[in-house]
N, C-alpha and C positions, 0 to 999 in steps of 0.2 A: 397098210390098210387105211392109214389116215385117222386112226383113233388115238386118244391119249392114253398114257400109262395108267392113269386113274380109271379110265373107262374099262380098260382091259382087266384091271385088278377087280373092279366091280363085277364084271362078267364071271371071272374065275371064282369069286367068293359068293356067287349066287345073289348078289344084291340087285342086280339088273340083268336083263337078257338082251342080246343083240337084236336089233330090228332092222328092217329094210335091207339096203344093199349089204351091209355087214353080215346079216343073217344068211343071205344067199351065198355070199362068198365063203363063209365059214362052213356052210353045208357042202359046198363043192370041194373045199380042202379036206373035210372029213372023208369024203368019198374017194378022193384022189390026191393024197398028200404030195405026190411029185409035182403037182400043179404049182406049188409055191416056187420051186426052183425054176420051172419053165417060165413063169411070169417075171421073175427077177432077172432073167437073162437079157 
């Protein structure tokens, strides 16, 4: 996704929320987890 480990940890810990393209991509993945595998092929 192009985010740093620190950014990801901040999201997971509730310090910050994803915005913009990251928010859209995470919403798509939440709805369709298999999308990750498809995108990485």
